[in-house]
TITORZA-817716 format. One record per atom (N, C-alpha, C): residue number from 1; x, y, z; atom name; residue in one letter. Coordinates in nm, 3 decimals. Example, Ala and Ser with C-alpha at 12.3 -4.5 7.8 and 13.67 -1.06 7.14 Angstrom:
! TITORZA-817716
R_seq_c1_c2_c3_atom_type
R_1_1.319_-0.569_0.780_N_A
R_1_1.230_-0.450_0.780_CA_A
R_1_1.320_-0.330_0.780_C_A
R_2_1.285_-0.225_0.708_N_S
R_2_1.367_-0.106_0.714_CA_S
R_2_1.290_0.003_0.787_C_S
! end
This chain:
! TITORZA-817716
R_seq_c1_c2_c3_atom_type
R_1_11.274_21.143_2.032_N_M
R_1_11.252_21.218_2.156_CA_M
R_1_11.355_21.181_2.262_C_M
R_2_11.387_21.050_2.274_N_A
R_2_11.484_21.005_2.373_CA_A
R_2_11.620_21.068_2.349_C_A
R_3_11.658_21.078_2.218_N_T
R_3_11.788_21.136_2.185_CA_T
R_3_11.793_21.283_2.225_C_T
R_4_11.683_21.355_2.207_N_R
R_4_11.682_21.496_2.241_CA_R
R_4_11.695_21.520_2.390_C_R
R_5_11.641_21.431_2.472_N_T
R_5_11.649_21.452_2.617_CA_T
R_5_11.787_21.419_2.669_C_T
R_6_11.860_21.328_2.605_N_K
R_6_11.993_21.291_2.654_CA_K
R_6_12.099_21.391_2.614_C_K
R_7_12.089_21.447_2.493_N_K
R_7_12.194_21.533_2.442_CA_K
R_7_12.222_21.655_2.531_C_K
R_8_12.118_21.729_2.578_N_P
R_8_12.148_21.843_2.664_CA_P
R_8_12.222_21.803_2.792_C_P
R_9_12.188_21.687_2.847_N_R
R_9_12.257_21.643_2.967_CA_R
R_9_12.403_21.619_2.938_C_R
R_10_12.434_21.554_2.828_N_R
R_10_12.572_21.527_2.792_CA_R
R_10_12.648_21.656_2.770_C_R
R_11_12.585_21.749_2.699_N_T
R_11_12.649_21.878_2.673_CA_T
R_11_12.671_21.955_2.803_C_T
R_12_12.573_21.954_2.890_N_A
R_12_12.583_22.025_3.018_CA_A
R_12_12.698_21.969_3.102_C_A
R_13_12.710_21.836_3.104_N_E
R_13_12.818_21.774_3.180_CA_E
R_13_12.955_21.803_3.118_C_E
R_14_12.959_21.802_2.985_N_R
R_14_13.085_21.832_2.916_CA_R
R_14_13.128_21.975_2.944_C_R
R_15_13.032_22.065_2.949_N_I
R_15_13.063_22.205_2.983_CA_I
R_15_13.123_22.213_3.124_C_I
R_16_13.062_22.143_3.218_N_L
R_16_13.112_22.145_3.355_CA_L
R_16_13.251_22.086_3.365_C_L
R_17_13.276_21.976_3.297_N_D
R_17_13.407_21.911_3.301_CA_D
R_17_13.515_22.005_3.248_C_D
R_18_13.485_22.068_3.136_N_T
R_18_13.583_22.160_3.074_CA_T
R_18_13.602_22.284_3.162_C_T
R_19_13.495_22.335_3.217_N_T
R_19_13.506_22.452_3.304_CA_T
R_19_13.592_22.421_3.426_C_T
R_20_13.571_22.304_3.485_N_L
R_20_13.651_22.265_3.601_CA_L
R_20_13.800_22.258_3.564_C_L
R_21_13.829_22.200_3.449_N_E
R_21_13.969_22.190_3.406_CA_E
R_21_14.030_22.328_3.387_C_E
R_22_13.956_22.420_3.326_N_L
R_22_14.008_22.555_3.303_CA_L
R_22_14.020_22.633_3.434_C_L
R_23_13.919_22.623_3.519_N_F
R_23_13.927_22.692_3.649_CA_F
R_23_14.048_22.643_3.728_C_F
R_24_14.068_22.512_3.730_N_N
R_24_14.181_22.457_3.805_CA_N
R_24_14.315_22.500_3.745_C_N
R_25_14.321_22.509_3.613_N_R
R_25_14.446_22.539_3.546_CA_R
R_25_14.483_22.687_3.559_C_R
R_26_14.384_22.774_3.540_N_F
R_26_14.414_22.917_3.530_CA_F
R_26_14.360_22.999_3.648_C_F
R_27_14.272_22.941_3.729_N_G
R_27_14.206_23.018_3.833_CA_G
R_27_14.075_23.075_3.780_C_G
R_28_13.971_23.065_3.861_N_E
R_28_13.838_23.108_3.815_CA_E
R_28_13.832_23.251_3.765_C_E
R_29_13.899_23.349_3.830_N_P
R_29_13.887_23.487_3.782_CA_P
R_29_13.946_23.507_3.642_C_P
R_30_14.034_23.418_3.600_N_N
R_30_14.104_23.432_3.472_CA_N
R_30_14.035_23.356_3.358_C_N
R_31_13.920_23.295_3.386_N_V
R_31_13.852_23.216_3.284_CA_V
R_31_13.717_23.280_3.255_C_V
R_32_13.696_23.318_3.129_N_S
R_32_13.570_23.378_3.086_CA_S
R_32_13.481_23.274_3.020_C_S
R_33_13.354_23.304_3.009_N_T
R_33_13.264_23.214_2.937_CA_T
R_33_13.301_23.203_2.790_C_T
R_34_13.361_23.309_2.735_N_T
R_34_13.410_23.304_2.597_CA_T
R_34_13.520_23.201_2.582_C_T
R_35_13.612_23.200_2.678_N_L
R_35_13.720_23.101_2.675_CA_L
R_35_13.665_22.959_2.688_C_L
R_36_13.567_22.941_2.777_N_I
R_36_13.508_22.808_2.796_CA_I
R_36_13.441_22.760_2.667_C_I
R_37_13.364_22.845_2.604_N_S
R_37_13.296_22.804_2.480_CA_S
R_37_13.398_22.776_2.369_C_S
R_38_13.505_22.855_2.364_N_A
R_38_13.609_22.831_2.263_CA_A
R_38_13.678_22.698_2.287_C_A
R_39_13.708_22.669_2.412_N_E
R_39_13.773_22.542_2.446_CA_E
R_39_13.685_22.423_2.409_C_E
R_40_13.557_22.439_2.423_N_L
R_40_13.461_22.333_2.393_CA_L
R_40_13.429_22.325_2.243_C_L
R_41_13.458_22.433_2.171_N_G
R_41_13.421_22.437_2.031_CA_G
R_41_13.272_22.454_2.009_C_G
R_42_13.208_22.526_2.100_N_I
R_42_13.065_22.555_2.086_CA_I
R_42_13.045_22.704_2.086_C_I
R_43_12.928_22.749_2.045_N_S
R_43_12.900_22.893_2.042_CA_S
R_43_12.871_22.943_2.184_C_S
R_44_12.901_23.072_2.208_N_P
R_44_12.863_23.128_2.339_CA_P
R_44_12.714_23.114_2.367_C_P
R_45_12.633_23.118_2.262_N_G
R_45_12.488_23.102_2.283_CA_G
R_45_12.452_22.963_2.332_C_G
R_46_12.525_22.862_2.284_N_N
R_46_12.500_22.726_2.330_CA_N
R_46_12.538_22.711_2.478_C_N
R_47_12.650_22.772_2.514_N_L
R_47_12.690_22.771_2.656_CA_L
R_47_12.585_22.843_2.742_C_L
R_48_12.540_22.958_2.693_N_Y
R_48_12.441_23.037_2.765_CA_Y
R_48_12.311_22.961_2.782_C_Y
R_49_12.276_22.878_2.683_N_Y
R_49_12.153_22.799_2.692_CA_Y
R_49_12.155_22.707_2.814_C_Y
R_50_12.271_22.650_2.843_N_H
R_50_12.282_22.556_2.955_CA_H
R_50_12.313_22.629_3.086_C_H
R_51_12.398_22.732_3.078_N_Y
R_51_12.439_22.805_3.198_CA_Y
R_51_12.438_22.955_3.164_C_Y
R_52_12.328_23.023_3.196_N_P
R_52_12.313_23.163_3.155_CA_P
R_52_12.415_23.259_3.217_C_P
R_53_12.484_23.217_3.322_N_A
R_53_12.583_23.304_3.386_CA_A
R_53_12.698_23.220_3.438_C_A
R_54_12.814_23.280_3.446_N_K
R_54_12.932_23.211_3.498_CA_K
R_54_12.908_23.165_3.641_C_K
R_55_12.834_23.244_3.716_N_E
R_55_12.805_23.210_3.855_CA_E
R_55_12.734_23.074_3.866_C_E
R_56_12.651_23.042_3.768_N_E
R_56_12.583_22.913_3.770_CA_E
R_56_12.681_22.797_3.750_C_E
R_57_12.783_22.819_3.669_N_L
R_57_12.887_22.716_3.651_CA_L
R_57_12.960_22.692_3.783_C_L
R_58_12.993_22.799_3.851_N_I
R_58_13.063_22.787_3.980_CA_I
R_58_12.975_22.712_4.080_C_I
R_59_12.847_22.748_4.086_N_T
R_59_12.756_22.685_4.180_CA_T
R_59_12.739_22.537_4.150_C_T
R_60_12.726_22.502_4.023_N_K
R_60_12.711_22.360_3.988_CA_K
R_60_12.835_22.280_4.022_C_K
R_61_12.953_22.337_3.999_N_L
R_61_13.076_22.269_4.033_CA_L
R_61_13.090_22.256_4.185_C_L
R_62_13.051_22.360_4.257_N_Y
R_62_13.054_22.349_4.403_CA_Y
R_62_12.960_22.238_4.452_C_Y
R_63_12.843_22.229_4.394_N_D
R_63_12.748_22.125_4.434_CA_D
R_63_12.803_21.986_4.406_C_D
R_64_12.873_21.970_4.295_N_R
R_64_12.942_21.845_4.266_CA_R
R_64_13.044_21.811_4.376_C_R
R_65_13.126_21.912_4.408_N_Y
R_65_13.227_21.893_4.512_CA_Y
R_65_13.162_21.858_4.645_C_Y
R_66_13.057_21.929_4.679_N_D
R_66_12.990_21.907_4.808_CA_D
R_66_12.935_21.766_4.818_C_D
R_67_12.880_21.715_4.709_N_L
R_67_12.828_21.579_4.709_CA_L
R_67_12.937_21.477_4.731_C_L
R_68_13.050_21.495_4.661_N_A
R_68_13.164_21.405_4.678_CA_A
R_68_13.223_21.415_4.818_C_A
R_69_13.228_21.537_4.872_N_L
R_69_13.281_21.556_5.008_CA_L
R_69_13.193_21.487_5.111_C_L
R_70_13.063_21.500_5.098_N_T
R_70_12.971_21.436_5.192_CA_T
R_70_12.995_21.286_5.196_C_T
R_71_13.012_21.226_5.081_N_E
R_71_13.038_21.082_5.073_CA_E
R_71_13.171_21.046_5.137_C_E
R_72_13.274_21.124_5.110_N_L
R_72_13.407_21.093_5.161_CA_L
R_72_13.415_21.108_5.312_C_L
R_73_13.350_21.210_5.368_N_L
R_73_13.362_21.236_5.511_CA_L
R_73_13.305_21.122_5.595_C_L
R_74_13.218_21.041_5.536_N_R
R_74_13.166_20.925_5.610_CA_R
R_74_13.278_20.830_5.649_C_R
R_75_13.386_20.830_5.572_N_A
R_75_13.496_20.737_5.598_CA_A
R_75_13.569_20.771_5.730_C_A
R_76_13.546_20.891_5.782_N_A
R_76_13.610_20.930_5.910_CA_A
R_76_13.571_20.836_6.022_C_A
R_77_13.450_20.779_6.014_N_D
R_77_13.403_20.687_6.121_CA_D
R_77_13.478_20.556_6.121_C_D
R_78_13.552_20.525_6.014_N_D
R_78_13.623_20.398_6.006_CA_D
R_78_13.772_20.410_6.046_C_D
R_79_13.815_20.530_6.084_N_V
R_79_13.955_20.550_6.122_CA_V
R_79_13.979_20.497_6.262_C_V
R_80_14.085_20.416_6.275_N_S
R_80_14.116_20.358_6.407_CA_S
R_80_14.264_20.377_6.446_C_S
R_81_14.347_20.424_6.352_N_D
R_81_14.488_20.446_6.385_CA_D
R_81_14.545_20.550_6.290_C_D
R_82_14.674_20.579_6.306_N_V
R_82_14.741_20.683_6.228_CA_V
R_82_14.740_20.651_6.078_C_V
R_83_14.760_20.523_6.045_N_E
R_83_14.764_20.486_5.902_CA_E
R_83_14.627_20.510_5.835_C_E
R_84_14.519_20.474_5.906_N_D
R_84_14.385_20.502_5.855_CA_D
R_84_14.367_20.653_5.837_C_D
R_85_14.413_20.728_5.935_N_A
R_85_14.398_20.875_5.930_CA_A
R_85_14.477_20.932_5.814_C_A
R_86_14.599_20.880_5.792_N_W
R_86_14.680_20.927_5.678_CA_W
R_86_14.603_20.906_5.548_C_W
R_87_14.549_20.786_5.529_N_L
R_87_14.475_20.756_5.407_CA_L
R_87_14.354_20.848_5.394_C_L
R_88_14.282_20.868_5.504_N_F
R_88_14.164_20.953_5.500_CA_F
R_88_14.199_21.095_5.460_C_F
R_89_14.300_21.152_5.522_N_F
R_89_14.335_21.291_5.492_CA_F
R_89_14.395_21.304_5.352_C_F
R_90_14.469_21.203_5.308_N_H
R_90_14.522_21.208_5.173_CA_H
R_90_14.408_21.204_5.071_C_H
R_91_14.306_21.121_5.096_N_M
R_91_14.191_21.117_5.004_CA_M
R_91_14.116_21.250_5.008_C_M
R_92_14.110_21.311_5.124_N_L
R_92_14.044_21.441_5.134_CA_L
R_92_14.121_21.546_5.054_C_L
R_93_14.254_21.544_5.065_N_F
R_93_14.333_21.637_4.986_CA_F
R_93_14.322_21.609_4.837_C_F
R_94_14.308_21.483_4.799_N_E
R_94_14.290_21.451_4.657_CA_E
R_94_14.161_21.512_4.603_C_E
R_95_14.055_21.507_4.684_N_L
R_95_13.928_21.569_4.643_CA_L
R_95_13.944_21.721_4.633_C_L
R_96_14.008_21.778_4.733_N_I
R_96_14.033_21.924_4.729_CA_I
R_96_14.114_21.960_4.606_C_I
R_97_14.214_21.877_4.574_N_W
R_97_14.296_21.902_4.455_CA_W
R_97_14.210_21.898_4.329_C_W
R_98_14.115_21.806_4.322_N_S
R_98_14.030_21.795_4.203_CA_S
R_98_13.944_21.919_4.184_C_S
R_99_13.916_21.990_4.293_N_Y
R_99_13.838_22.114_4.286_CA_Y
R_99_13.920_22.228_4.345_C_Y
R_100_14.046_22.232_4.310_N_R
R_100_14.137_22.325_4.376_CA_R
R_100_14.106_22.471_4.347_C_R
R_101_14.035_22.500_4.240_N_F
R_101_14.001_22.639_4.212_CA_F
R_101_13.918_22.698_4.326_C_F
R_102_13.837_22.614_4.393_N_L
R_102_13.755_22.663_4.505_CA_L
R_102_13.843_22.713_4.618_C_L
R_103_13.953_22.643_4.643_N_Y
R_103_14.041_22.679_4.753_CA_Y
R_103_14.145_22.783_4.713_C_Y
R_104_14.183_22.780_4.586_N_R
R_104_14.279_22.879_4.537_CA_R
R_104_14.220_23.020_4.541_C_R
R_105_14.094_23.031_4.507_N_D
R_105_14.027_23.162_4.500_CA_D
R_105_13.914_23.174_4.601_C_D
R_106_13.928_23.107_4.716_N_L
R_106_13.817_23.092_4.808_CA_L
R_106_13.757_23.224_4.855_C_L
R_107_13.840_23.316_4.899_N_N
R_107_13.787_23.442_4.954_CA_N
R_107_13.709_23.521_4.848_C_N
R_108_13.765_23.528_4.726_N_D
R_108_13.695_23.599_4.619_CA_D
R_108_13.564_23.530_4.585_C_D
R_109_13.565_23.398_4.579_N_L
R_109_13.443_23.324_4.544_CA_L
R_109_13.334_23.345_4.648_C_L
R_110_13.374_23.344_4.775_N_L
R_110_13.275_23.366_4.881_CA_L
R_110_13.216_23.508_4.875_C_L
R_111_13.298_23.603_4.831_N_S
R_111_13.252_23.742_4.823_CA_S
R_111_13.155_23.761_4.708_C_S
R_112_13.171_23.681_4.603_N_N
R_112_13.095_23.706_4.480_CA_N
R_112_12.984_23.604_4.453_C_N
R_113_12.977_23.497_4.530_N_N
R_113_12.878_23.395_4.504_CA_N
R_113_12.798_23.367_4.631_C_N
R_114_12.674_23.407_4.634_N_R
R_114_12.593_23.395_4.756_CA_R
R_114_12.572_23.250_4.795_C_R
R_115_12.562_23.161_4.696_N_H
R_115_12.543_23.020_4.725_CA_H
R_115_12.662_22.965_4.803_C_H
R_116_12.781_22.997_4.758_N_L
R_116_12.901_22.951_4.830_CA_L
R_116_12.913_23.017_4.966_C_L
R_117_12.879_23.147_4.970_N_E
R_117_12.889_23.219_5.096_CA_E
R_117_12.803_23.154_5.204_C_E
R_118_12.685_23.110_5.166_N_S
R_118_12.592_23.053_5.264_CA_S
R_118_12.619_22.905_5.293_C_S
R_119_12.692_22.837_5.202_N_H
R_119_12.709_22.693_5.218_CA_H
R_119_12.848_22.652_5.265_C_H
R_120_12.949_22.731_5.237_N_F
R_120_13.085_22.684_5.267_CA_F
R_120_13.112_22.676_5.416_C_F
R_121_13.044_22.757_5.495_N_Q
R_121_13.063_22.747_5.640_CA_Q
R_121_13.019_22.609_5.691_C_Q
R_122_12.921_22.548_5.621_N_F
R_122_12.878_22.414_5.661_CA_F
R_122_12.981_22.309_5.619_C_F
R_123_13.054_22.339_5.513_N_V
R_123_13.165_22.251_5.475_CA_V
R_123_13.267_22.246_5.591_C_V
R_124_13.299_22.362_5.645_N_L
R_124_13.394_22.367_5.756_CA_L
R_124_13.342_22.291_5.878_C_L
R_125_13.213_22.307_5.905_N_Q
R_125_13.154_22.237_6.020_CA_Q
R_125_13.158_22.086_6.001_C_Q
R_126_13.130_22.041_5.880_N_R
R_126_13.132_21.895_5.854_CA_R
R_126_13.274_21.842_5.859_C_R
R_127_13.370_21.919_5.809_N_K
R_127_13.509_21.878_5.822_CA_K
R_127_13.549_21.867_5.969_C_K
R_128_13.506_21.962_6.049_N_A
R_128_13.540_21.960_6.192_CA_A
R_128_13.481_21.837_6.260_C_A
R_129_13.357_21.802_6.226_N_R
R_129_13.297_21.681_6.283_CA_R
R_129_13.372_21.555_6.239_C_R
R_130_13.414_21.553_6.113_N_A
R_130_13.488_21.437_6.062_CA_A
R_130_13.623_21.426_6.132_C_A
R_131_13.690_21.538_6.152_N_V
R_131_13.819_21.536_6.221_CA_V
R_131_13.802_21.487_6.363_C_V
R_132_13.695_21.532_6.428_N_Q
R_132_13.669_21.485_6.565_CA_Q
R_132_13.644_21.335_6.565_C_Q
R_133_13.577_21.283_6.464_N_A
R_133_13.556_21.137_6.453_CA_A
R_133_13.689_21.065_6.437_C_A
R_134_13.781_21.126_6.364_N_V
R_134_13.916_21.068_6.350_CA_V
R_134_13.986_21.062_6.485_C_V
R_135_13.979_21.172_6.559_N_L
R_135_14.040_21.174_6.693_CA_L
R_135_13.978_21.069_6.783_C_L
R_136_13.847_21.056_6.779_N_D
R_136_13.779_20.958_6.862_CA_D
R_136_13.819_20.816_6.824_C_D
R_137_13.835_20.793_6.693_N_G
R_137_13.871_20.660_6.646_CA_G
R_137_14.010_20.619_6.689_C_G
R_138_14.106_20.710_6.678_N_I
R_138_14.244_20.679_6.720_CA_I
R_138_14.249_20.663_6.872_C_I
R_139_14.174_20.749_6.944_N_A
R_139_14.170_20.738_7.090_CA_A
R_139_14.110_20.604_7.134_C_A
R_140_14.006_20.559_7.063_N_A
R_140_13.942_20.432_7.097_CA_A
R_140_14.039_20.314_7.079_C_A
R_141_14.132_20.330_6.987_N_G
R_141_14.236_20.227_6.967_CA_G
R_141_14.354_20.243_7.060_C_G
R_142_14.341_20.332_7.156_N_S
R_142_14.444_20.359_7.257_CA_S
R_142_14.573_20.417_7.200_C_S
R_143_14.563_20.480_7.080_N_G
R_143_14.681_20.542_7.022_CA_G
R_143_14.690_20.692_7.043_C_G
R_144_14.588_20.748_7.106_N_L
R_144_14.581_20.893_7.124_CA_L
R_144_14.521_20.923_7.259_C_L
R_145_14.584_21.016_7.330_N_T
R_145_14.530_21.061_7.458_CA_T
R_145_14.520_21.213_7.453_C_T
R_146_14.397_21.263_7.451_N_I
R_146_14.376_21.407_7.441_CA_I
R_146_14.255_21.444_7.527_C_I
R_147_14.270_21.548_7.607_N_E
R_147_14.161_21.592_7.692_CA_E
R_147_14.052_21.658_7.608_C_E
R_148_13.931_21.651_7.657_N_T
R_148_13.817_21.708_7.586_CA_T
R_148_13.838_21.855_7.556_C_T
R_149_13.893_21.929_7.650_N_R
R_149_13.911_22.073_7.630_CA_R
R_149_14.014_22.104_7.521_C_R
R_150_14.104_22.009_7.493_N_D
R_150_14.204_22.028_7.389_CA_D
R_150_14.156_21.980_7.251_C_D
R_151_14.060_21.888_7.250_N_A
R_151_14.020_21.824_7.124_CA_A
R_151_13.961_21.924_7.024_C_A
R_152_13.876_22.014_7.073_N_E
R_152_13.811_22.108_6.979_CA_E
R_152_13.909_22.202_6.911_C_E
R_153_13.998_22.270_6.987_N_P
R_153_14.093_22.358_6.917_CA_P
R_153_14.191_22.284_6.826_C_P
R_154_14.229_22.161_6.863_N_V
R_154_14.316_22.083_6.778_CA_V
R_154_14.243_22.045_6.648_C_V
R_155_14.117_22.005_6.661_N_A
R_155_14.038_21.972_6.542_CA_A
R_155_14.020_22.095_6.454_C_A
R_156_13.998_22.211_6.514_N_T
R_156_13.984_22.333_6.437_CA_T
R_156_14.112_22.366_6.362_C_T
R_157_14.226_22.351_6.430_N_A
R_157_14.355_22.377_6.364_CA_A
R_157_14.377_22.282_6.247_C_A
R_158_14.334_22.158_6.263_N_M
R_158_14.347_22.061_6.154_CA_M
R_158_14.262_22.102_6.034_C_M
R_159_14.142_22.152_6.060_N_V
R_159_14.055_22.199_5.953_CA_V
R_159_14.117_22.320_5.882_C_V
R_160_14.180_22.409_5.958_N_V
R_160_14.246_22.526_5.898_CA_V
R_160_14.355_22.480_5.802_C_V
R_161_14.436_22.383_5.843_N_V
R_161_14.543_22.333_5.755_CA_V
R_161_14.481_22.268_5.632_C_V
R_162_14.376_22.188_5.651_N_L
R_162_14.308_22.125_5.538_CA_L
R_162_14.258_22.228_5.438_C_L
R_163_14.205_22.337_5.489_N_T
R_163_14.141_22.437_5.404_CA_T
R_163_14.241_22.525_5.331_C_T
R_164_14.352_22.557_5.395_N_Y
R_164_14.445_22.655_5.338_CA_Y
R_164_14.579_22.596_5.298_C_Y
R_165_14.594_22.465_5.299_N_W
R_165_14.723_22.405_5.265_CA_W
R_165_14.764_22.437_5.122_C_W
R_166_14.673_22.423_5.028_N_L
R_166_14.708_22.450_4.887_CA_L
R_166_14.746_22.597_4.867_C_L
R_167_14.683_22.687_4.942_N_S
R_167_14.722_22.828_4.935_CA_S
R_167_14.865_22.847_4.984_C_S
R_168_14.899_22.777_5.091_N_F
R_168_15.036_22.783_5.142_CA_F
R_168_15.134_22.730_5.039_C_F
R_169_15.100_22.616_4.976_N_E
R_169_15.185_22.558_4.874_CA_E
R_169_15.205_22.657_4.759_C_E
R_170_15.097_22.725_4.721_N_Y
R_170_15.104_22.821_4.611_CA_Y
R_170_15.195_22.938_4.645_C_Y
R_171_15.184_22.991_4.765_N_V
R_171_15.269_23.103_4.806_CA_V
R_171_15.415_23.057_4.813_C_V
R_172_15.435_22.936_4.857_N_R
R_172_15.571_22.882_4.871_CA_R
R_172_15.639_22.864_4.735_C_R
R_173_15.561_22.827_4.633_N_D
R_173_15.620_22.802_4.501_CA_D
R_173_15.516_22.835_4.393_C_D
R_174_15.493_22.965_4.367_N_P
R_174_15.382_23.005_4.280_CA_P
R_174_15.388_22.946_4.139_C_P
R_175_15.507_22.922_4.086_N_R
R_175_15.519_22.876_3.948_CA_R
R_175_15.488_22.728_3.932_C_R
R_176_15.504_22.649_4.040_N_R
R_176_15.491_22.504_4.023_CA_R
R_176_15.392_22.439_4.117_C_R
R_177_15.349_22.509_4.220_N_A
R_177_15.274_22.445_4.328_CA_A
R_177_15.146_22.378_4.282_C_A
R_178_15.075_22.439_4.189_N_L
R_178_14.946_22.385_4.148_CA_L
R_178_14.952_22.313_4.013_C_L
R_179_15.071_22.272_3.975_N_E
R_179_15.088_22.192_3.853_CA_E
R_179_15.066_22.045_3.884_C_E
R_180_15.009_21.969_3.792_N_P
R_180_14.979_21.827_3.818_CA_P
R_180_15.099_21.745_3.860_C_P
R_181_15.217_21.775_3.806_N_E
R_181_15.335_21.693_3.839_CA_E
R_181_15.382_21.713_3.982_C_E
R_182_15.340_21.819_4.047_N_T
R_182_15.380_21.843_4.186_CA_T
R_182_15.270_21.805_4.286_C_T
R_183_15.156_21.761_4.233_N_A
R_183_15.040_21.740_4.320_CA_A
R_183_15.064_21.635_4.427_C_A
R_184_15.119_21.520_4.388_N_S
R_184_15.132_21.411_4.482_CA_S
R_184_15.216_21.450_4.604_C_S
R_185_15.327_21.519_4.578_N_A
R_185_15.412_21.564_4.689_CA_A
R_185_15.340_21.664_4.778_C_A
R_186_15.266_21.756_4.715_N_A
R_186_15.193_21.857_4.793_CA_A
R_186_15.086_21.795_4.881_C_A
R_187_15.015_21.694_4.827_N_L
R_187_14.909_21.631_4.905_CA_L
R_187_14.966_21.549_5.019_C_L
R_188_15.077_21.481_4.996_N_S
R_188_15.141_21.405_5.104_CA_S
R_188_15.191_21.497_5.214_C_S
R_189_15.250_21.609_5.174_N_R
R_189_15.294_21.705_5.277_CA_R
R_189_15.174_21.756_5.356_C_R
R_190_15.064_21.780_5.286_N_G
R_190_14.945_21.828_5.356_CA_G
R_190_14.893_21.729_5.458_C_G
R_191_14.883_21.601_5.417_N_A
R_191_14.835_21.496_5.509_CA_A
R_191_14.927_21.486_5.630_C_A
R_192_15.057_21.495_5.605_N_Y
R_192_15.154_21.486_5.714_CA_Y
R_192_15.138_21.602_5.812_C_Y
R_193_15.128_21.722_5.761_N_H
R_193_15.123_21.839_5.850_CA_H
R_193_14.990_21.846_5.925_C_H
R_194_14.882_21.797_5.866_N_V
R_194_14.756_21.789_5.942_CA_V
R_194_14.775_21.697_6.060_C_V
R_195_14.835_21.579_6.035_N_L
R_195_14.851_21.481_6.144_CA_L
R_195_14.960_21.521_6.244_C_L
R_196_15.054_21.606_6.200_N_C
R_196_15.157_21.653_6.294_CA_C
R_196_15.097_21.729_6.412_C_C
R_197_14.978_21.784_6.394_N_L
R_197_14.912_21.855_6.504_CA_L
R_197_14.874_21.759_6.617_C_L
R_198_14.873_21.629_6.588_N_L
R_198_14.842_21.529_6.689_CA_L
R_198_14.966_21.475_6.762_C_L
R_199_15.086_21.513_6.718_N_L
R_199_15.208_21.454_6.774_CA_L
R_199_15.215_21.461_6.926_C_L
R_200_15.176_21.571_6.988_N_P
R_200_15.188_21.576_7.136_CA_P
R_200_15.092_21.477_7.206_C_P
R_201_14.993_21.426_7.134_N_Y
R_201_14.889_21.344_7.198_CA_Y
R_201_14.897_21.197_7.157_C_Y
R_202_14.983_21.164_7.061_N_L
R_202_14.995_21.026_7.014_CA_L
R_202_15.087_20.947_7.106_C_L
R_203_15.057_20.817_7.118_N_D
R_203_15.151_20.733_7.194_CA_D
R_203_15.275_20.711_7.109_C_D
R_204_15.377_20.652_7.167_N_E
R_204_15.508_20.641_7.099_CA_E
R_204_15.500_20.561_6.970_C_E
R_205_15.426_20.451_6.972_N_D
R_205_15.415_20.367_6.853_CA_D
R_205_15.348_20.441_6.739_C_D
R_206_15.239_20.509_6.768_N_Q
R_206_15.168_20.583_6.663_CA_Q
R_206_15.249_20.702_6.614_C_Q
R_207_15.325_20.764_6.704_N_R
R_207_15.411_20.875_6.663_CA_R
R_207_15.519_20.827_6.565_C_R
R_208_15.581_20.714_6.600_N_E
R_208_15.686_20.660_6.513_CA_E
R_208_15.625_20.615_6.378_C_E
R_209_15.506_20.560_6.384_N_H
R_209_15.441_20.516_6.262_CA_H
R_209_15.412_20.634_6.171_C_H
R_210_15.370_20.747_6.228_N_L
R_210_15.345_20.866_6.149_CA_L
R_210_15.473_20.912_6.081_C_L
R_211_15.582_20.913_6.154_N_H
R_211_15.709_20.955_6.095_CA_H
R_211_15.751_20.861_5.982_C_H
R_212_15.727_20.732_6.000_N_S
R_212_15.764_20.636_5.895_CA_S
R_212_15.676_20.654_5.771_C_S
R_213_15.548_20.683_5.790_N_L
R_213_15.460_20.711_5.677_CA_L
R_213_15.506_20.835_5.601_C_L
R_214_15.544_20.938_5.677_N_A
R_214_15.590_21.061_5.614_CA_A
R_214_15.717_21.036_5.533_C_A
R_215_15.809_20.961_5.591_N_T
R_215_15.934_20.930_5.520_CA_T
R_215_15.906_20.852_5.392_C_T
R_216_15.816_20.756_5.402_N_R
R_216_15.785_20.670_5.286_CA_R
R_216_15.719_20.749_5.176_C_R
R_217_15.616_20.825_5.210_N_Y
R_217_15.536_20.887_5.105_CA_Y
R_217_15.592_21.021_5.056_C_Y
R_218_15.644_21.104_5.145_N_T
R_218_15.697_21.231_5.097_CA_T
R_218_15.828_21.212_5.024_C_T
R_219_15.901_21.104_5.053_N_T
R_219_16.024_21.075_4.980_CA_T
R_219_15.993_21.020_4.841_C_T
R_220_15.901_20.923_4.835_N_T
R_220_15.869_20.860_4.706_CA_T
R_220_15.795_20.955_4.613_C_T
R_221_15.732_21.059_4.667_N_T
R_221_15.661_21.154_4.581_CA_T
R_221_15.740_21.280_4.557_C_T
R_222_15.864_21.281_4.605_N_G
R_222_15.948_21.397_4.576_CA_G
R_222_15.927_21.511_4.671_C_G
R_223_15.874_21.486_4.793_N_G
R_223_15.852_21.594_4.887_CA_G
R_223_15.979_21.639_4.952_C_G
R_224_15.972_21.748_5.028_N_D
R_224_16.091_21.802_5.094_CA_D
R_224_16.132_21.713_5.209_C_D
! end
C-alpha cells in the first residue's frame, strides 16, 4: 500500500519537471500533451490520469513558481546597499529564468488561464512591495535619497523591467536569447538595468559601486 501511494506522486512530479523543461525550451503554445507524454515515455492516458488538461499543468507549474517567489521576496528586507540589491535582483531573475515560459508567453497565458489571470496581478503587487523594501533598505544605509512621491513610480518602473526583461532579450536576439548558454549574461544585464533606474538617487559611492558590479559581472558573463 505504501508503494502505491508514493508512485503517483513521483510520476506527477516527473511530469511537471519534464513539462517545465519543454515549456521553457519551446514555449508553452508549442508543446502538446502528446509531446509531453512522448518525452516521458508514458501513455497519453497515464498523463491524463495525473493532469486531465494542459491547463492543469500550467496552473501547477505557476503554483510552484509562486511558492518559490514568495520565499525569495522575503530577502528584500535584508537589502542594505547596492551589492545586496544586485544579489537580490539577480536571484529574482534566476527564478524567473527557471520559469521563463510564464514570462515568454505571459499575455497569452493570462488570456487563456483564469487561475493565472486572477493571481498574476498579485505577483506584481508583491514584487512592488519587495522593490520598495529594497529602496527603504538602501536609504536606511544612507546610500539612497529619494522623495516619497518619486519612490512609487520608480518602484513600478523597476517591476516593469523585472517582468518584461526576458521579452526584451528575446526580441533583441530571438535565436539565442533564451538559450541556456546566454542566460547568465542576460540575467546580469537585467539586474544592472533594474538598478540603473536608481542612478539619479544613489550617492556617489553607491553609484560607483553599481558600475563596478556591472563591469565585473556583465564582462565575466559575456554581456555587452
